[in-house]
C-alpha positions in Angstrom: -17.9 -6.1 -28.9 -18.0 -6.2 -25.1 -15.8 -8.3 -22.9 -18.7 -10.0 -21.2 -20.1 -11.1 -24.6 -16.9 -12.6 -25.8 -14.2 -10.8 -27.7 -10.7 -11.3 -28.9 -9.1 -11.6 -25.4 -6.5 -14.3 -25.4 -8.5 -16.2 -22.7 -11.9 -15.9 -24.5 -12.2 -19.7 -24.4 -11.8 -19.6 -20.6 -9.1 -20.6 -18.2 -8.8 -23.5 -15.7 -8.1 -22.8 -12.0 -8.6 -24.8 -8.9 -7.2 -23.5 -5.6 -5.0 -26.2 -3.9 -4.6 -24.1 -0.8 -0.8 -24.0 -0.9 -0.6 -20.4 0.3 1.9 -19.4 -2.2 -0.3 -16.5 -3.4 -0.1 -15.1 0.2 3.6 -15.7 0.7 6.9 -13.8 0.2 9.7 -13.3 -0.4 8.8 -10.3 -2.5 6.9 -7.4 -0.8 3.3 -7.1 -1.9 0.2 -5.2 -1.2 -3.2 -6.6 -0.2 -5.4 -3.6 -0.5 -8.4 -3.4 1.8 -11.5 -1.2 1.7 -13.2 0.4 4.7 -16.0 -2.2 4.4 -13.4 -5.0 4.4 -11.6 -3.5 7.4 -14.9 -3.5 9.3 -15.6 -7.1 8.3 -12.2 -8.4 9.2 -12.2 -6.6 12.5 -15.6 -8.1 13.3 -14.3 -11.5 12.3 -11.3 -11.1 14.7 -13.6 -9.7 17.4 -11.5 -6.5 17.8 -12.4 -2.9 17.3 -11.7 -1.5 13.8 -9.2 1.1 15.2 -7.2 -1.7 16.9 -7.3 -3.7 13.6 -6.0 -0.7 11.7 -3.2 -0.1 14.2 -2.0 -3.7 14.4 -2.7 -5.2 10.9 -2.6 -2.4 8.4 -0.1 0.0 6.8 -0.8 3.2 4.9 0.5 3.1 1.4 -0.1 6.0 -1.0 -3.2 7.0 0.9 -4.7 3.5 1.0 -4.6 0.6 3.5 -2.7 -2.7 2.9 -2.4 -5.7 5.2 1.0 -5.9 6.9 3.4 -8.7 6.2 5.6 -10.8 8.5 9.0 -9.0 8.5 11.0 -12.3 8.5 9.5 -13.7 5.3 7.1 -11.2 3.7 4.1 -13.6 4.1 0.7 -12.1 4.7 0.1 -11.6 8.4 -2.9 -13.8 8.2 -1.2 -16.8 6.5 -0.7 -19.5 9.1 0.8 -22.9 9.0 0.1 -26.0 11.1 0.4 -29.7 10.5 2.1 -29.0 7.2 -0.9 -27.1 5.9 -1.0 -23.4 5.1 -4.2 -21.5 5.5 -5.7 -18.0 5.7 -6.9 -17.1 9.1 -9.5 -14.7 7.7 -10.5 -16.8 4.7 -14.3 -16.3 5.2 -13.8 -12.5 5.1 -10.6 -12.2 3.0 -10.3 -9.1 0.8 -11.7 -9.0 -2.7 -8.1 -8.9 -4.1 -7.5 -12.3 -2.5 -10.8 -13.7 -3.7 -9.9 -12.7 -7.2 -6.6 -14.5 -7.4 -5.3 -15.5 -9.9 -7.5 -13.4 -12.2 -5.6 -10.2 -11.6 -5.0 -7.9 -14.6 -1.3 -8.5 -14.4 -1.8 -12.2 -14.7 -4.3 -11.9 -17.5 -2.2 -9.4 -19.5 -0.9 -12.2 -21.8 -0.5 -16.0 -22.1 3.1 -15.5 -21.0 2.0 -13.6 -17.8 -0.5 -16.4 -17.0 2.2 -19.0 -17.5 4.6 -17.1 -15.3 1.9 -16.9 -12.5 1.4 -20.7 -13.0 5.1 -21.3 -12.0 4.1 -19.9 -8.5 0.6 -21.2 -8.3 0.0 -24.9 -8.9 -3.8 -24.3 -9.2 -3.4 -22.4 -12.5 -4.4 -24.6 -15.5 -5.9 -27.2 -13.2 -9.5 -28.0 -12.3 -12.7 -26.5 -13.8 -12.7 -24.2 -16.7 -14.0 -20.7 -15.9 -15.7 -18.8 -18.7 -14.4 -15.5 -20.0 -17.4 -13.8 -18.3 -16.5 -15.4 -14.9 -12.9 -14.4 -15.3 -13.9 -10.8 -16.1 -16.2 -10.6 -13.0 -13.3 -11.7 -10.8 -10.7 -9.5 -12.5 -12.8 -6.4 -11.9 -12.8 -6.9 -8.1 -9.1 -6.9 -7.6 -8.0 -3.4 -6.7 -4.7 -4.3 -8.4 
């Protein structure tokens, strides 16, 4: 039976998630990778009103033949996570990479109920808010690049 038609995945009944915009998914202290495609590079550069080559030089690093957004060296936060008035926000939210849009429905978080619960210790939006169907979860999971 296909995943999109319901199967025996542990989250077949759906999962609740509501982003509370805490920024924890974008923050260190551990090093991470936010993979970006050529199309995403173009979109982010356009959003920032800079040439794509300048964006590549200032905001990306090469990792195993692909590009990842750089992190702030002092805390490993994403370079585009900013804080002001006690609120953390993504400076490129409107054009954020697919990997970011897919959070928390990454394969690693969906591997088991234990993995989902572990992700929930870092992300207060997990198990909160509207219930997403298995089909919606699978659509998001497939866009991650993780």
